[in-house]
N, C-alpha and C positions, 0 to 999 in steps of 0.2 A: 609346302614341301615340293621339291623337284626330284625326279629320279631319272637316271640314265642307265643304259645297259650296253655292254660290249661283250660279244661272245668270243673274242680273240684270246687264245691262251698265251700268256707271257712266260717264256721259259726262264727268265732271270730269277724269279722267286721260287718256282716249283719246276725245276728242270725236268722235261720229259713227261710231265703230268698234264693231261687235258681234263679240264673240269667241265661239269655239265653246262650246256648252252643256256639252260634256263636259270642260271645263277641270278639271285636277287638279293639286293641289299635294301634294308628298310631302316629309316630313322624312327626311333621310338620317343626319346625325350631329350631335351636340352634345357638346362636351367641352373640356377644358383640359389642357395638358401638366403642370400642377400637380395632383398626385393627392391625394385625400382620405385622412386628415384633415390640416388645416393650422391653425396658430394664428391668433388674431385679429391683423389687420394685414397678412396676407399678400397681396401684389399678384398677381392672377391674370388671365390673358388667355383668354377663352373664345371659341370660334368655332362656327358651325353651317353645315351645307350642306343643300341641298334641291333639288328639281326642280320645274319648272312646265311643263306641256305647252303653255302659251300663249307661251312665250319667242319662238317664231318669228313671233308677231304683234306683237312689240315690247313685250310686257308686262314690268313690273318685278316681281321677287319681293322683298318687304321682310321684315325680321326685327325682332321686338320681343323684348328680353331683360328678365327680371326675376329678382331674388333675394329670396326671402321668408324671414324668420327663423323660428326654431322656434315662436314664438308666433303666426305667421301675419301678422306685420307686414311691409309692403313695405320692404325694406332699400335696394334700388337698382332703378332702372328706366331703360332706354334705349328710348324710343319707336321706332316702326317707322322703319327706315332701309333704303335700297335696297342690295341685295347686288350682287355682281359676277358676271357670267356667264362661266364658263370651260368651254368645250365645251358640254356639256348640263347642267352642274351649277352651281347658284348658291351663292356663298360669301358669308357675312354679313360686315359690318364687325365688327371685334373688339369684344367686350364686356369692358371692363376692370373687374373686380370686386375690391374690397378690403373684406372684412367687418370692421367696426369697432364692432359692437354686442355682442350676447351670444353665448355659445358654444352649441353644439348642432347639430342637423341642419337645414341650410338647403335650400330647394328652388330650384334654378336652372332656369328655364323659358325656352324660346324658342317664339315663334309665327311661322311663315312665312305671309305673306299676299299674295295677288295682289289689289290694290285695284280692278283693272278688272273682275274677276268676283266678288270677295268670297270666293273659295275660300281655305282656310287649312288648316294642319296644325300640330300642337303636339307638343313633346317636352320631358320634364323629367328632371332628375337630382338625387338627394339628395347633398349634400356636407356632411361633418362639419367644424365649426370648433371648435377647442379653446381653452381660456382661457390667458392668459399667467400669471395668478396660480396659485400652488400651495398648496392648503390654506388656511391663514390668512395666508399671505405674499403681499403685493402684488408687482407687477413693473412695471418701467419699461423699455421697449425703444425703439430708434430706429426712425423711419419712413424712407421714401425721401427725405424732406425733411430736410436737415441741421439745421434749426431747429425741428423738430416731433418729439415723442416720444409714444408711447402709454403711458398709465398704466392698469393693470388691477388693480382691488382686489377682494378677496373680497366675497361677497354681504352685503347689509345688510338690516335688518328692514323688512318692509312698513310703510308709513305714514311712514317717514323719508325724507330726501333725502341725497344725497351731492354734495360738490364737492371740488375738488382745489386745493391751494395749493402754489406753488413760488417759490423765491427763490434768488438767487445766494449761494453760500456765504460770500462776503466781506461780504454784506449792504450792498453799495454802493447797492443799489436796493431799494425796498420789495417786499413779496410780491405776487404776482399770484394772483387767485382765478378759477377757471374758471366756466363755467356749472354749474348744479346739475341733477341728474337724480333722479327718484323711484326709491327702492330697488325692486328687482324680483327678490325671492328665488324660486328658488335660484340665479339667474344672477349672474355677476360684473358689475362696473361698469367701463366703459371710457371714458376721457377722452383728448382730444388736448391735450397740453401744448405751447403755442406762444407766441411772443413773448419770445425770450431772446437774449442776446448770444452771438455765436459763440465757440467755444473757451473756454467759461466753466463752472466747476463749480457745480452747483445741488443744492439739497435739494428734495424733493417728498414730499407726504403727502396722504392723503385726509382729509376731515372729514365725519363723519356728523351730521346735524342732526335731532333729534327734539324738537319743540316749541321750547323755549328752550335745550335742552341741545346742546352741540357736543362731539363726541368725535373727537380726532385719531387717525389710524392711524399705523403705523410710518413712520419717516422713511427715505427712500431717497436715494441719491446718484447723480448721473450728470453727465457733462460733454458739453456741446453740441459739435457738430462745427464745423470750419472751413467758411467759405463755399466752395461748389464752384468750382474754378478754371476750369471750362469755361463758366461763366455770367458775362457781362459786367455786373457790378454797377455802379450809378451812384455818383457822388460828389456831395456836396451842399456848397454854399457858404453860409456863415452871414453874412447881411447884418446883421440885428439879432438878436443872441442872446437866448435866454430870460433873463429878469431878474425882478426882484421884482414887476413888473406883468403878467407872462405867466401865462396860465391853465395851471397844472401838474396839474390834475385830468385834463384831456384831454391826457395827456403823450405820446401816440403819434400819428404821422401815417401813414395808409395811402395810398400813392401808386399810382394806376393810370397807369403809364408806357407806355401804348400808343403805338406809333411814329407820329409825324406827320413827313412829309418824310424826307429822307435822314438817315442817322446810325446810331448803334448801337441795336440792339434790346435793351432792358433788360427784366428781369423786373419784375413788380409787387412792391413792397416795403413793409414797415412799418418806420418808424424812430422813434427817440426825437427829442426836440426839438433835438438836436445833429447829426442826420443819420446816426446809427449804425444799421446794419441790424439788425432784430429778427426779421424774417420775410420770406419771399419766395415767389413762385409763378412757375414757369417751365414751360411745356408741352413744351419741347424740339422742338416742331414748327417747321417752316421759317418763319421770320419772327416766331414767337411773337406772333401777333395774339390778344390777349385783352383785350376791353373789359370790365373789371370794373365792373359797374353798381351793385351794392350789397353791403356787408357785412351779415350777418344775425346776430340775437341768439344763435343756437345755435353760433356759431363757423364758420358756413358762408358762402359768397359766391355771388352770381349773376354769371354771365359770358356774354358773347356771343363765340363763337370761330369761327375758320376751320376747317371740316371738311367732308368730302364729305357730300352729301345726295342728293336725287333729281334735282337740277338738274346742268347741266354746268359748275358752278363750285363752289368750296368756300368762297367769300368770305362770311362772316357767315351761314352756313347753320345753325348749331347754337347752341342755348341750353342752358347747363349750370348746375347747382348743384354746387359743389365743397366739400369739407371743407378743413380747414387744412393737411392733408398733401397736398392736390391731387387726392385721389380724387374721381371723378365719382359723385355720388349720384342725380342726376336729369339726364336729357338728352332733349331733343326737337329736331326739325329742321323746316325749312321744308316739306319734302314732306308729312309727316304733318299738319302744321298746315293746309296747303292742303286736304287731304281732310276734316279735321274741320270746317273753316269751311264748305266746300261742303255738308256734311251738315247744318249749322245754317241753311242758306239764304243764305249770303253769295254774292254774284254777282261779286265782283272778286278772288277769291282762287284763281284757276285756276293750274295750273302755267304757267311762263313759256316753255316750249319747245314747238315743234310736236311732236305734232299736237293741241295743246290748243285751237286755234281752227279754224273751218271753212276749208277750202281752205288747208292748211298750206304749200303751195308758194308762196302769195302772202303779202303782209303781213298782220298781224293787223287785223281789221276795227274800225271805229269802235265804241266801247262795250265792247271786250274789255279785261278787267283781269286782272292776275296778281300774286301775292305773290312778291317776289324775295329778301327777306332779313329777318333781325332787325336792329335798329339802335338805338343810343343808350341804351336804358334798359329795365330790368326790375326790378320791386319785388315784395316778398313780405310786405307789411304788410296785405293784405286779410284779412277774417275767414276762419276755418277754414284758415289757412295757404295761401290761394290766391295765385297769382302773376299779375301783369299785366306785359305786355311790349309793346313797340313793334315792329311789322313794317312794311316798306315795300311799297307797291303801285304798279305802273305801270298806267295806263289810257289807251287811245287815244281822243282827243277830236277834234272837227271842226277843219278848217283855220282858222287865225287865233286859236285859243284862247290866251289870255293873251299876246296881242300877237305871236305867231309870224308871220313874214312869208314863210315858205317856200312857202305855198300847199298844203302837204301836211297830212294828219292829224297831230295833235300828241300825243306821249307825255308825259303829266303824272304826276309822282310825288306820291302821297299817302300816308296812314297808315291802317293798321288796328291798333287796340289790341285785343289778345287777353287773356282771363282764363283761366288754367289751374287746374284743380282740384288736389287733393293728389297725384293720379297723373299730373299734367301732360297731361290731356286738355282741349281747348278747350271751355268751356261758356258763353262770352259774348263778344261782340265789338262794337266801334264801328268803322264804315267811314266815313272822311271823305267818300268820294264819294256816300254816301247822304244827306249833309247839305250839299250844295254849291249849293243853290238861292238863296242870298243871305241877308241879315239876316232874323231874328236868328241864323241859323246861319252857314255859310261861303258864300262865293261863288266859284265856279270862275273867274269873270272877274276876281277880285282876285288878280292874279299876285303872286309873291314880291316883297317891297318893293324889293329891289335887283336884280330881274330875274336870279335865280340859275338856272343851267342845269347839266345833267349829261350827260356822254357816258360810254361804256364805259371803265372803267379809271381814271376821274378820282378823285383823292384827295378824301375827304370825302363821296363819293357811294356809294350801294349798287350792287351789280352791275346793269347795265342790259342787258335782254334784247330789248326790242321795237324798237329802232332798226334801220334798214336801208332797203333799197329800198322806196320808197312811203311812208315815214314821215319827218317833219321830222328834220333831222340831230342835234338836241339835245333832251333831255328837259327839261321845265319843272319845276324843283325848287320846287313850289308851297308846301309846308308845312314840311318838315324838322323834324318833331317831335323833341324831344331830352330831355324828362324827364316822368316821371309821379309823382304823389303821391296816395295814398289819404287822403281827408279823413274821419276817423272820425265827426265830429259830423254831417256831411252825408251820409255813406255814398256819396260820389261821388268822382270822379277828376279831379284837376287835370292838365292836359296843356299843355305848353309847346311852342309852334310858333315856332321861330327865324326862319323866313323870312316870317312874318306879323307879327312883333313882338308876339305875343299870348300870353297865358295864358288858357286856356279851362276851364270847368267842364263835365264830361261827366256826364249823368244815368245813374249806374250803379245806385244804390239797392240795393247789395249783390246785384247780379245780376238785379234785377227792373225796372231802369230801361229807358227806351225809347231810350237812347243819344243823345238830343238834346243840343245845346249850350245850357246854361242862361245863360251869359254869356261875353263876350269882354273881357278886361282888357288894355289897352295903348293905344298911340296909335291914334286913329280907332276905338276900341272903344266899349264900353258904360259906361265909368266916367269920372268927372271926377278929374283929378289936382289935389290941394290943394297948389299950388306955394309952400309956405311959405319955400323958399330962393330964390325968384325965379330958378330955374335956366332957362337959355336952352333946354335940352332936358330937361324933367323926367322924361319917360318912359324906361323901359329899352328896349333893342332888341337883337336877336340873343341874348336871355337864355338862361341855363342853370341847371339844378338848382333848380327852383322848389319850395318846400315851406312848410308852416305850422308854426311852432315851438310848443314847449310842448304837444306832443301834439295839435295842431290847434286849440289855444285862443289862440295867440299871433299874432305878426305874420308876414307872408309874407317870407321871405328868398329872394334870388336873386342870381346873378352877372350883372351887366349888361355884356355884351361891348361894347355901344355901336356895333355895326356900322353902323346907319343914321345915327347921330349923327356917326360918323367919316367915313362915305361916304354922304352924303345922297342920297335918291331923285332921279332925273332925270326929264325929260319933264314930263307933265301933273301928276305927283304932286309935283314940286318946288314948285308954286305952291299946293298944297293947304294950308289953314291948319293942319291937324294933322300935316303931313308935312315941315315945313321943318327941314332939318338944319343942322348947324354946320360939318361938314367937318373936325373936329378933335376931340381929346380922348383920354382914357385910358379903360380899363374901370373900372367902379365896383362897389362893394359896396353892396347895397341891402337895407333892411328896411322894410316898408310895413304900416301898419294899414289895414284895409278896413272901411268902414261900408256894409254891404249895403243897409240901408233907403234910404240916400241915394245909393248907388252912387258913393261917394267914396273915393279912395285918398290917404293922407297919409304922407309919408316919416318914418320914425323915424331911419333912417341912409341917407345918400346920399353916399358918400365916394369920391373919386378915389384909385385904387390905385397911381398913378404909372407904370403900364405899360398897353399895349394888347394884349389877347389876342384873336386873330381867331377862335378856336374854343374849345370846351370851357369848363369852369369849374365851380366849386363855391361854395356859400354855406352857412353854418352858424352858429347861435347856440350858443356853448359853454356848458358847464354852469354855471348860476348857483350862488352859494354865499355864505356869510357872510364868508369871507375871500378872500384873493387866490389861494388854491389853485384855486377855482372861481369866477371873477369875472364870468361872464356876458359876456365879450368876444365879438366876432364873428370868424369865420374865413372868409377868401375865398381862392380859388385861381385865379389867371390861368395857364392851363396851356400856352398856345402863344404865347409872346412872341418875336418875331423880333428878334434882336440879335446882333451880331458874326458874321453869316453863319450862324447856327444858331438853333434854337428852344429856349427855356428855359421853365421854369415857376417860380412863386413861391408859397410857402406864407406867407400874410400874416395876422396877427392884429391887430385894432384894438379899442380900448376901446368900451364901449357908451354913450358920451356923445355928445350931439348935436355934430357937427363938420361943417363944410361950408366949402370943397369937399374939404379933406384932413383926415386924422386922424393922430395919433401911431400909429406901428406898434410893437406890443409884441413882435412876432416877424416875421422875414422870412428864409426859407430858400429858396435857389435850387437847382433840380435840372433834370433833363432834361425835355423836352416830354412832356406827358401828356394825360389827358382829365379826370379827376376826382381829388380826394383828400378824405380825411375825417380830422378829429381825433377820437380815441377814448381812453378810459381804458385799454383793452387790447383784444385781438382778440375778446373775448367781450362787449363792451359797445359796439356801434356807435351812431351817432346815430339818432334816431327820425324824422328828416325825409329 
């Protein structure tokens, strides 16, 4: 056990409170009911306890867990989260650890830290993980997910790589190839086999690649399990079935069926183009809130989930990276993100609960800002495997801000974009309130186009903390950012703001940028729209999932919800030449070319999708090819379409030919309401936008 002490008072957590210099944190226990050794794929729950002499002063004791493999590589990390005080002992939140890498002696470590004093203590335990394979014989075993199996192969030679192939024994479908891994002798090789039909017999084998040589390993057999009866799986209705014009290279649909409105709480699922389930993710948590933001090339996924953190709410407080079996491999939370941002000099990332502001018995003062949740998007396409995520910020502004008529200080919702390193520590940020002075940046006086507001508990809003006596009764939902895209050619970040009808370029410069806004694209922004279709409302509005296709070299694709076009602005904005709405219409799929020298946008595709989705949405260019298997169609996803007294979503594919205002649909599948979906070859090959 090691212990360190720092008597500095940090005002970010307990503003204006100086705690005793003799503060002391002690580790008591660290352990799991599952005893060493255990085979690869074993699910374990670890817990720790400690004491903190500052507990009577309202201090929080937080716990960080890590598991490090025998080669010193970080296998799993849970960033600092607040424990629970029971009597005089602090109990950590559980650390759920499932080793899915190599065999050998792992180090499980916990650090308990009081962030008000900087005092900490550490405890470590060595835990042995054994292989599934025996000698020269590979093994395939079930995971806790009925449609995911672990394949463990004997070691292969250094300099080679290995992948795994699996196929149904009836050969009704083609084989699936997993990601490849570099051979790492003398250790065995572990893969997650996922994307299979329930209750189906499969063959599986490894394939070792050395130069141009491919050597197959022994063939094993297994049968996938039935879908669990306790999980309410969705059903899908085929409007336009897959046909000779449908892109069959991207033959899988990954659906994020996060619940909107009342109805059944479905898991996230992957299906074939006929709506048959091939994979699922279900947390078993109450309400199963899981905002699946992005599938990753290594078979993992980024998610925003409900879970307890340092605040007095669990809503959208945790960002997780999960594997295909649902095991958490990286986790951080709003509490530690607040502290790391404050250490970087951010001024609007305070905790949202008293005593974070002076005179906590009164309302938060003007100028006070706090970070309240993760929201909408996280991506991991930045260099070095870094992750960018959207967080929501509340800030108290003067009376009358953004047209509020209450006469009281106004709570305005903005965004902070954070960038996390490989260990999920914050190392860069963009704070919208530091760029609110007006063109060419943002203007705090440019309210949301449709005068959007939020109150506590409102659907589609983050948790609201700062409303109450002395503050205007509703928060102004100023920006409502909803998507991020890393542009590799520019090394900058595209940020979509739904409530401004803008897509903006943030100066990231791979972590050296000054976080200025380089340009604002959209109605009343910095670009001219080349209206080749003579559209009455050419620009997008309320847009979602903005990205640049072909690795950043192609057109911009986005889902145009059409919020402003369907519900045009009122008041003084309704007479503005750039803000005249139509008051009607459906959501659209759009692909746009951008000429930066002339600041001109020209539509490649601008098609009516036949339905209106009030929230969410996806846009994607499917894989181009020489034949119809990969035909370069576009895929769009209107996910919240109100019809027949319930919300539905539609997976729609249209051809890449100029068509206005409608286009032939090469696929249309209806499912439950969601947030996003993606077309994929399989779970190991996600789209690049």
